[in-house]
Residue, then its C-alpha position, 0 to 999 in steps of 0.5 A: m493290680s492297678n487295674i483292680l484299684t482304680s476301676s469300678i469294679g475294683k473300687k466296689l470291691m475294696m470298699s466291700l472289703a473295708g466294709l465287712f472288716l468294720v462289721i466284724f469290728l461292731i461285734v467286738h465293739l458291742a461285746i466289750n461295752l455290753s460288759l459294763i450293764i452286765a457286769d456288777t463293777h466297772e472291771p471287766f469293761n475297764k480291763a477290756a478297754h485296757f488291753m485293747g488300747t495296750n496289746i500290740v496285736i490290737k494296736v496294729m489292728e487299730i491302725i488296720l480298722f482306721g485305714g479301713f474306715l478311711l478306705h471305705m469312707f474314700y471309695g464311697v465318696f468317690l463312687q458317689i461323685q462317679n455316679w453323679m457325674a455320669r448322670p449330671k442331670r436327674y432323670r425327669k422321673e426317677n426309675y425308683s424299681q432299680t435302685s433300692f430305697f437304702s442305697k439312695f441315701m448311703i452317702h448321706t448316712a456315711a456322712i452323719i456317721t463319719v461326724f458321729l464317730v469323730i464325736h464319739l472320739l473326741d468323748f472317749y478314745l482321745k480323752a483317755k489317750l492324748f487328754g488323761e481326762v479319765p479318772m483311774a481305777i485300781y484292780d489287782g495292784r495295777e492302775y487302769h483308766d476308769l473309762g466305765t465311770l466316763v461312760i456312765n457319766k456321759f449317758k446319764i444326759g439326756s441329749v447324748v442319749i437321744f443323740y447316741i440313739v438317733c446316730f445308731m438308727i442312721l447307722a441301722f439304715h446304713l448297714l441294711h443296705g451296706f450288708q447286702s451290696a458288700f457281699q453283691s460287690l464280692g460277686l456272692e449273689h445267687k438267687k438262692y443265697t442273696p435272700v439268705i444273705r439279705a435275712l442275715g444282713v437284718i438279723y445282724t443289723v437289728f442285733v448290733t444296733a439294738g444292742f448298741m441303743l440299749i447301753p445308753v438307755y440302760i444307763y440312763f433309766w436303771m444305773 
């Protein structure tokens, strides 16, 4: 077991599994966020956010999610440092045919995404969980954090909208390589299936990032 966790292949495997877990989370997160612009009221969004924040099963999954993100980040940084140490001097002429354009900048996009997530958590999650800086709404006699109002107020600021769009574009850049790379590290590389996985990765990336970008743009211009 220790060999799996410490070997280069094992680290890539663990990072891939953690990355795929985060891929699934993005779909769930997007579905909840889209309800904010699809529904006539904030109620579905606020109730979904309340459920995600109070349900014990979701709370356990939340811990696993943070653990998965930290694991993905740790192994990504560790593998990148290993690669740099294995090749301390750059080749005089880089062989670009052996490494995809996207893979060259995975560590850079990952760093930007990490900063974005910290800011995102400070803006929404921690305000509700720790600081209580969120208005309240009442549905069916029960109080809920009105996170919908918080999100809409935030995305009425042009600079915030631009910041989020840029970050989602960087996320797309990261996902385009990461999706296929995860399956490759899991040993699912084949001349028949790899093109299909690559196509699914592109479809997933476009769908998810376009969906996330639509939300701040729609709120800024039409809500």
